[in-house]
C-alpha positions as CSV (number, residue, x, y, z in Angstrom):
1,M,0.5,18.0,0.6
2,S,0.3,20.8,-2.0
3,E,-3.0,22.3,-3.0
4,P,-3.1,20.5,-6.6
5,H,-3.0,17.2,-4.8
6,T,-6.0,18.2,-2.7
7,D,-7.9,19.1,-5.8
8,Q,-6.8,15.8,-7.3
9,N,-8.2,13.9,-4.5
10,Q,-11.5,15.8,-4.7
11,L,-11.8,14.8,-8.3
12,L,-11.0,11.3,-7.6
13,D,-13.9,11.3,-5.0
14,E,-16.1,12.6,-7.7
15,A,-15.2,10.1,-10.3
16,I,-15.7,7.3,-7.6
17,D,-19.1,8.7,-6.9
18,L,-19.9,8.5,-10.7
19,V,-18.7,4.8,-10.8
20,I,-20.9,4.0,-8.0
21,R,-23.9,5.6,-9.5
22,L,-23.2,3.8,-12.6
23,Q,-22.9,0.4,-11.0
24,N,-26.2,0.9,-9.0
25,D,-28.2,1.7,-12.1
26,P,-26.3,0.6,-15.1
27,D,-29.2,1.1,-17.6
28,N,-29.8,4.7,-16.7
29,T,-28.7,7.0,-19.7
30,V,-28.5,10.0,-17.4
31,S,-25.5,8.4,-15.6
32,G,-23.6,7.9,-18.9
33,D,-24.4,11.7,-19.8
34,M,-23.1,12.8,-16.5
35,I,-20.0,10.9,-17.0
36,R,-19.3,12.1,-20.4
37,A,-19.9,15.7,-19.3
38,W,-17.7,15.3,-16.2
39,R,-14.9,13.9,-18.4
40,A,-15.0,16.8,-20.8
41,R,-14.6,19.4,-18.2
42,S,-10.7,19.4,-18.4
43,P,-7.6,17.3,-19.3
44,L,-7.3,16.5,-15.6
45,H,-10.8,15.3,-15.4
46,E,-10.1,13.0,-18.3
47,K,-6.8,11.8,-16.8
48,I,-8.5,11.0,-13.5
49,W,-11.2,8.9,-15.2
50,L,-8.6,7.0,-17.2
51,R,-7.1,6.1,-13.8
52,I,-10.4,5.0,-12.5
53,D,-10.7,3.1,-15.8
54,K,-7.6,1.2,-15.2
55,A,-8.4,0.5,-11.7
56,H,-11.9,-0.7,-12.2
57,G,-12.7,-1.1,-15.9
58,A,-15.2,1.7,-15.9
59,S,-14.3,3.4,-19.2
60,G,-16.9,5.1,-21.3
61,A,-17.0,1.9,-23.4
62,I,-18.9,0.0,-20.7
63,L,-21.9,2.6,-21.1
64,S,-22.8,0.7,-24.4
65,H,-25.4,-1.8,-24.0
66,Q,-23.7,-4.2,-26.2
67,R,-20.4,-4.0,-24.3
68,R,-22.3,-4.6,-21.1
69,E,-23.9,-7.7,-22.5
70,E,-20.5,-9.0,-23.8
71,R,-18.8,-8.4,-20.4
72,R,-21.6,-10.4,-18.6
73,K,-21.3,-13.2,-21.0
74,N,-17.5,-13.3,-20.7
75,I,-17.5,-13.4,-16.9
76,G,-20.7,-15.3,-16.4
77,L,-22.5,-12.7,-14.4
78,S,-26.3,-12.0,-14.2
79,R,-27.4,-8.4,-14.4
80,R,-27.9,-8.1,-10.8
81,Q,-24.4,-9.7,-10.1
82,F,-22.9,-7.1,-12.6
83,M,-24.1,-4.2,-10.6
84,I,-22.2,-5.4,-7.6
85,G,-19.6,-7.1,-9.4
86,G,-16.8,-4.6,-8.6
87,P,-17.2,-4.7,-4.8
88,A,-17.7,-8.6,-4.9
89,L,-14.5,-9.2,-6.9
90,L,-12.5,-7.0,-4.5
91,A,-13.9,-9.1,-1.6
92,A,-13.2,-12.4,-3.4
93,G,-9.6,-11.1,-3.7
94,G,-9.4,-10.7,0.0
95,L,-8.7,-7.0,0.0
96,S,-9.1,-5.4,3.4
97,Y,-10.1,-2.0,2.3
98,S,-13.6,-0.8,1.4
99,F,-14.4,-0.6,-2.3
100,G,-14.2,3.2,-2.3
101,K,-10.9,3.4,-0.3
102,E,-9.1,0.6,-2.5
103,L,-10.5,2.2,-5.7
104,L,-9.0,5.7,-4.5
105,L,-5.7,4.0,-3.7
106,R,-5.5,2.3,-7.1
107,A,-6.4,5.5,-8.8
108,Q,-3.8,7.4,-7.0
109,A,-0.9,4.9,-7.3
110,D,1.5,5.0,-10.2
111,Y,2.8,1.5,-9.2
112,I,1.0,-1.2,-7.4
113,T,1.7,-4.8,-6.5
114,A,-0.4,-7.7,-5.7
115,K,-0.1,-10.0,-2.6
116,G,3.1,-12.1,-2.9
117,E,4.3,-9.9,-5.8
118,M,7.4,-7.8,-5.9
119,A,8.4,-5.2,-8.8
120,Q,11.5,-3.6,-9.8
121,I,11.0,-0.1,-10.9
122,T,13.3,2.4,-12.5
123,L,12.2,6.1,-11.6
124,P,12.5,9.1,-14.2
125,D,15.8,10.1,-12.5
126,G,17.3,6.7,-12.8
127,S,16.8,5.8,-9.1
128,L,15.7,2.3,-8.5
129,V,12.9,0.8,-6.3
130,T,12.0,-2.6,-5.2
131,L,8.3,-2.4,-4.3
132,G,7.3,-5.1,-1.8
133,P,4.1,-7.2,-2.0
134,D,0.7,-5.5,-1.6
135,S,2.3,-2.2,-1.8
136,A,1.6,1.1,-3.8
137,L,3.4,4.3,-4.5
138,Q,2.9,7.5,-6.3
139,L,5.5,9.6,-7.9
140,V,5.5,13.5,-7.1
141,Y,8.6,14.7,-9.0
142,G,8.9,18.5,-9.4
143,S,11.6,21.0,-10.5
144,E,13.0,21.2,-7.1
145,R,12.3,18.0,-5.3
146,R,11.7,14.2,-5.8
147,D,9.0,13.0,-3.7
148,I,7.6,9.4,-3.4
149,N,4.4,8.8,-1.5
150,L,4.3,5.3,-0.2
151,L,0.6,4.8,-0.1
152,R,0.8,1.4,1.3
153,G,3.4,-1.3,2.0
154,M,7.0,-1.3,1.6
155,G,9.9,-0.3,-0.7
156,F,13.7,-0.4,-1.0
157,F,15.1,2.7,-2.7
158,E,18.4,3.1,-4.3
159,V,18.8,6.8,-5.0
160,V,20.8,8.5,-7.7
161,P,22.6,11.6,-6.1
162,D,21.2,15.0,-7.2
163,K,22.0,17.7,-4.5
164,S,19.7,20.1,-6.3
165,K,16.7,17.8,-5.9
166,P,16.5,16.1,-2.7
167,F,14.8,12.6,-2.7
168,S,12.1,11.9,0.0
169,V,9.7,9.1,0.8
170,L,6.6,9.9,2.5
171,S,4.5,7.5,4.6
172,D,1.6,8.8,6.6
173,T,3.1,11.5,8.8
174,V,6.8,10.6,8.2
175,R,9.2,12.1,5.6
176,V,12.4,10.1,4.9
177,T,15.0,12.3,2.9
178,A,18.4,11.1,1.5
179,L,20.9,12.0,-1.0
180,G,22.8,9.2,-2.8
181,T,22.0,6.3,-0.5
182,A,19.8,3.1,-0.3
183,F,17.4,2.5,2.4
184,D,14.3,0.7,3.2
185,V,10.8,2.1,4.2
186,S,7.8,0.1,5.4
187,N,4.3,0.9,7.0
188,D,2.7,-2.2,8.7
189,A,-0.3,-1.7,10.9
190,G,0.8,2.0,11.6
191,V,4.4,1.1,12.3
192,I,6.8,2.9,10.1
193,A,10.1,1.3,9.8
194,V,13.2,2.8,8.2
195,S,16.6,1.2,7.8
196,V,19.7,2.3,5.9
197,D,21.7,-0.1,3.7
198,H,24.4,2.6,3.0
199,G,24.7,6.4,3.2
200,V,22.6,8.8,5.5
201,V,18.9,9.5,5.8
202,E,16.9,12.1,7.5
203,M,13.7,11.0,9.2
204,Q,11.2,13.8,10.2
205,S,7.6,14.0,11.4
206,P,5.2,16.5,13.1
207,D,4.6,13.7,15.6
208,A,6.0,14.6,19.0
209,A,8.2,11.5,19.3
210,L,10.0,12.5,16.1
211,G,9.8,16.3,16.5
212,A,13.6,16.9,16.6
213,G,14.1,14.4,13.6
214,K,16.3,11.6,13.5
215,R,19.6,10.8,11.5
216,L,20.3,7.2,10.4
217,E,23.5,5.9,8.9
218,Q,24.6,2.6,7.4
219,G,23.1,-0.4,9.2
220,Q,20.8,1.7,11.5
221,W,17.2,1.2,11.8
222,I,14.1,2.8,13.5
223,N,10.5,1.6,14.1
224,F,8.2,4.4,14.9
225,D,4.7,3.2,16.1
226,Q,2.2,6.2,15.2
227,T,-0.4,4.9,17.7
228,T,1.7,4.6,20.8
229,Q,4.2,7.4,19.7
230,T,7.1,5.0,20.6
231,I,10.4,4.5,19.0
232,D,12.6,1.5,18.8
233,Q,16.0,1.6,17.1
234,G,19.2,-0.4,16.6
235,A,21.7,-1.5,14.1
236,R,22.2,-4.6,12.1
237,E,24.5,-5.9,9.3
238,A,23.9,-4.3,5.9
239,E,23.1,-7.6,4.3
240,Q,20.1,-7.7,6.7
241,I,18.5,-4.6,5.5
242,A,15.3,-5.1,3.6
243,A,15.6,-8.8,4.0
244,W,12.2,-9.0,2.7
245,R,13.6,-9.1,-0.8
246,D,15.1,-12.5,-0.1
247,K,11.7,-13.5,1.6
248,L,13.0,-13.2,5.1
249,I,11.9,-11.1,8.0
250,I,14.3,-10.1,10.8
251,A,12.6,-8.9,13.7
252,E,14.0,-7.3,17.0
253,R,11.2,-6.9,19.6
254,E,8.6,-5.9,17.0
255,T,4.9,-5.9,17.9
256,V,3.0,-8.9,16.7
257,S,0.4,-6.8,14.8
258,A,3.3,-5.1,12.7
259,L,4.7,-8.6,11.7
260,V,1.3,-10.1,11.1
261,A,0.6,-7.3,8.8
262,R,3.8,-7.7,7.0
263,I,3.6,-11.5,6.7
264,G,0.0,-11.0,5.4
265,R,1.6,-9.2,2.4
266,W,2.6,-12.8,1.2
267,M,-0.7,-14.5,2.1
268,P,-4.0,-14.4,0.2
269,G,-7.0,-12.8,1.9
270,R,-7.5,-11.2,5.3
271,I,-5.8,-12.1,8.6
272,I,-8.1,-11.3,11.7
273,M,-6.7,-11.0,15.1
274,A,-9.3,-12.0,17.8
275,S,-7.6,-10.3,20.7
276,P,-5.9,-6.8,20.5
277,S,-3.6,-8.0,23.4
278,T,-2.0,-10.5,21.1
279,G,-1.2,-7.8,18.7
280,A,0.4,-5.6,21.3
281,Q,3.0,-8.1,22.4
282,R,6.5,-8.1,21.1
283,V,8.5,-10.9,19.7
284,S,12.0,-11.3,17.9
285,G,13.1,-13.8,15.4
286,V,14.0,-14.6,11.9
287,Y,11.0,-15.7,9.7
288,D,10.9,-17.5,6.3
289,L,8.4,-16.1,4.0
290,T,8.6,-19.0,1.6
291,D,6.0,-20.5,3.9
292,P,4.1,-17.5,5.2
293,L,1.7,-19.7,7.1
294,R,4.5,-21.3,9.1
295,A,5.9,-17.8,9.6
296,L,2.8,-16.4,10.9
297,E,2.6,-19.4,13.4
298,A,6.0,-18.8,14.6
299,V,5.3,-15.1,15.3
300,V,2.2,-15.7,17.4
301,H,3.2,-18.9,19.1
302,P,5.3,-17.2,21.9
303,T,2.2,-15.1,22.7
304,G,0.1,-18.1,23.6
305,A,-2.0,-17.6,20.4
306,Q,-2.8,-20.1,17.5
307,V,-3.4,-19.7,13.7
308,R,-6.5,-21.2,12.0
309,Q,-7.4,-20.8,8.3
310,L,-11.1,-20.7,7.9
311,S,-10.9,-20.7,4.2
312,S,-8.2,-19.7,1.6
313,F,-9.3,-16.0,2.0
314,V,-9.7,-15.9,5.8
315,T,-7.0,-16.6,8.5
316,I,-7.8,-15.9,12.3
317,I,-5.6,-15.6,15.1
318,T,-7.1,-16.6,18.5
319,P,-5.7,-17.2,22.1
320,L,-5.1,-20.8,23.0
């Protein structure tokens, strides 16, 4: 990533620190002064703060005692509850990331979806994205490139051709580049999956397993496990590409951990696997996401595991 993005990440960290400081002592006027001074340092500082505001509701307005009292009254929180309200609400939503990491992701993302939600997005160049549930992406368009950072989850990309500006999707260490094509990219539990509806894409990464790059054409797919540095690949019918758009998962010898992570994008709360050995096993099948709990049971059943819902926000997978 370029240096400006490194600077932006640093500013995001600083803004998050200010938010946490404010939450820990909301009546301290010094915190408000620090925030106002920080925001005034540059237009980029102000832009970052507005993103944090959007993600967490931490705008300068909440520094007002009156607004704090109104907010407490509206959401029925005591003063002590208000100070921990941000993290508490995130936990209640079943989000698996820490407060800081989740807030950073939300501040970086230009588009983000909730669990069970999909979004149709038209990009500045006219390309289209179907963003999957519990997913986030960031646009990094420049004069010479069209880059998309898939920060989390999955997306199906229908690219408008422009030979002068390559279109790339980046997910962790993997870059997928295409010209005038439609393809799917997902990242589930560290397994990056790429499949091509039509056209051609190039898949590259500094990881040794992909050092020479991979070229994928219509119907071809690759699953790259970043942890084990293993690659699985094959071909399927074009209508089976990105079948999650029709609430289906088509799996060919995929790890249970990757499938559980993907199904979890349609389920509220967290899914916990009690045994790592269960997640490492591989299964194949077609799973219906209109009933994600039953899909989850169908995935783990061949491994000798069972699914138990401890609450509406916690599901656990344990060996029989």
